[in-house]
C-alpha positions as CSV (number, residue, x, y, z in Angstrom):
1,M,88.7,269.0,275.5
2,T,91.0,266.8,278.1
3,D,91.7,264.0,274.9
4,T,95.4,261.7,275.1
5,H,96.9,264.0,272.2
6,L,96.1,267.3,274.5
7,D,97.1,265.0,277.5
8,A,101.0,264.9,276.1
9,G,101.3,268.2,274.6
10,A,101.1,266.8,271.1
11,P,98.1,269.4,268.3
12,P,94.8,267.3,268.0
13,V,93.9,265.1,265.6
14,V,90.7,265.9,263.6
15,V,89.8,263.1,261.2
16,F,86.5,264.7,258.7
17,A,85.0,262.3,257.8
18,C,83.1,261.6,254.8
19,R,81.8,258.8,251.5
20,A,83.7,260.1,248.8
21,N,87.0,261.7,250.8
22,G,86.4,263.6,247.4
23,G,84.8,267.0,248.4
24,R,83.7,267.6,251.8
25,S,86.1,266.1,254.3
26,V,88.9,267.1,251.2
27,A,87.5,270.9,251.8
28,S,88.0,270.7,255.8
29,R,91.1,268.9,255.7
30,L,93.4,271.8,253.6
31,L,90.8,274.7,255.4
32,T,91.7,273.3,258.4
33,E,96.1,273.1,258.1
34,H,96.2,276.6,256.6
35,Y,94.1,278.0,259.3
36,A,96.2,275.8,262.3
37,Q,99.2,276.1,261.4
38,G,100.3,273.0,262.2
39,R,97.9,273.5,265.9
40,V,95.8,271.1,264.3
41,V,96.7,268.3,262.7
42,A,93.6,267.4,260.1
43,V,93.3,263.9,258.1
44,S,90.2,263.9,255.6
45,A,88.8,260.0,255.0
46,G,85.8,258.5,253.1
47,T,83.1,255.5,253.7
48,E,83.0,254.7,250.2
49,P,86.2,256.5,248.7
50,G,85.7,257.8,245.2
51,E,88.8,257.6,243.0
52,H,89.4,261.6,243.3
53,V,88.3,264.8,244.2
54,H,85.8,265.9,242.7
55,P,86.6,268.2,240.4
56,E,84.6,270.8,241.2
57,V,85.9,270.5,244.7
58,A,89.5,271.4,243.2
59,A,88.3,274.2,241.5
60,V,86.8,275.9,243.8
61,L,89.9,275.2,246.7
62,T,92.7,275.9,244.2
63,D,91.6,279.3,243.5
64,L,91.2,280.6,247.2
65,G,94.7,279.0,246.8
66,L,94.8,275.7,248.7
67,D,96.8,272.5,247.0
68,V,94.7,269.5,246.4
69,S,97.4,267.7,244.0
70,R,98.4,265.7,246.6
71,E,94.6,264.5,247.4
72,S,93.8,261.4,247.5
73,P,90.5,259.9,248.8
74,T,90.9,257.4,251.1
75,L,89.2,254.5,253.4
76,L,88.0,255.7,257.2
77,T,88.9,252.8,259.5
78,A,87.9,252.7,263.5
79,E,91.4,253.0,263.8
80,M,92.1,256.4,262.1
81,I,88.8,257.9,264.5
82,A,90.9,255.7,267.4
83,D,93.5,257.7,267.3
84,S,91.4,261.2,266.5
85,D,90.8,263.8,269.7
86,L,87.9,263.8,267.3
87,A,86.0,263.1,264.0
88,I,83.3,265.0,262.4
89,T,81.2,263.1,260.2
90,Q,79.7,265.3,257.0
91,G,77.4,263.0,255.4
92,C,78.3,259.7,256.0
93,G,75.8,258.4,258.6
94,E,75.3,254.8,259.4
95,N,78.4,253.5,257.9
96,C,80.7,255.8,259.7
97,P,82.8,253.2,262.3
98,Y,81.3,253.5,265.9
99,V,84.5,253.0,268.2
100,P,83.2,253.6,271.6
101,G,85.1,256.9,273.5
102,A,85.8,259.2,270.7
103,R,84.4,262.4,270.2
104,Y,81.8,262.5,267.6
105,R,80.3,266.0,266.0
106,D,78.7,265.4,262.5
107,W,78.1,268.3,260.4
108,P,75.1,268.6,258.2
109,L,76.2,270.2,255.1
110,D,75.1,269.8,251.2
111,D,77.3,267.6,248.6
112,P,79.3,269.7,246.7
113,K,79.8,266.5,244.2
114,G,78.6,267.8,240.6
115,K,76.9,270.7,241.6
116,D,77.3,274.9,240.0
117,E,80.7,276.4,241.0
118,A,78.2,278.8,243.2
119,E,76.7,276.2,245.0
120,V,80.3,274.7,245.6
121,R,81.2,278.0,247.3
122,R,78.8,278.6,249.0
123,I,79.1,274.6,249.9
124,V,83.3,275.7,251.2
125,A,82.1,279.6,253.2
126,D,79.8,276.9,255.2
127,I,82.6,274.2,255.7
128,D,84.9,277.6,256.2
129,A,83.2,279.4,258.8
130,R,83.1,275.8,261.0
131,V,86.9,275.1,260.3
132,R,87.6,278.7,261.9
133,D,84.7,278.1,265.1
134,L,87.0,274.4,265.5
135,I,89.8,275.8,265.5
136,A,89.3,278.6,267.9
137,E,87.7,275.8,270.1
138,L,90.8,273.9,269.6
139,V,93.3,275.9,270.1
140,P,92.1,279.0,271.9
141,D,95.1,281.1,271.7
142,H,95.9,280.4,268.5
143,V,95.1,284.0,266.0
144,L,93.8,283.1,263.0
145,P,95.0,284.1,259.9
146,P,92.3,286.5,257.2
147,S,90.0,284.2,255.4
148,V,90.8,282.7,252.5
149,I,86.3,283.5,252.2
150,T,86.0,286.9,249.6
151,T,82.5,288.0,249.3
């Protein structure tokens, strides 16, 4: 990557965007912050933000040792994407703002809203693997802590 944030020596900024900003993007942000330990800045937002983090997602993330207490759904803006090094879309489709020159990547993930605990855990495990790969790509010299996912 040769984006402005990296060129300036600042950590890369990644925006995780989904529809309600209550599940996938929140899990992605929290896992990124946990594993990157300040080496990547993670932002999450949604095209139609809900009232709160989905309770079934919050329960799984809390069980994995991640603090969801400060998470609040936020509206995704073009400025957020413009100020990032990478925007990762997760089911917001055509509603995600398009910013010329911005880097986008799509992660096709199931929506965990309303799913049972086993399904939410499967989705979070998928996100966990993707986040770990992303951090290894963005900051290859960073030693990742062990995964929070246990089998």
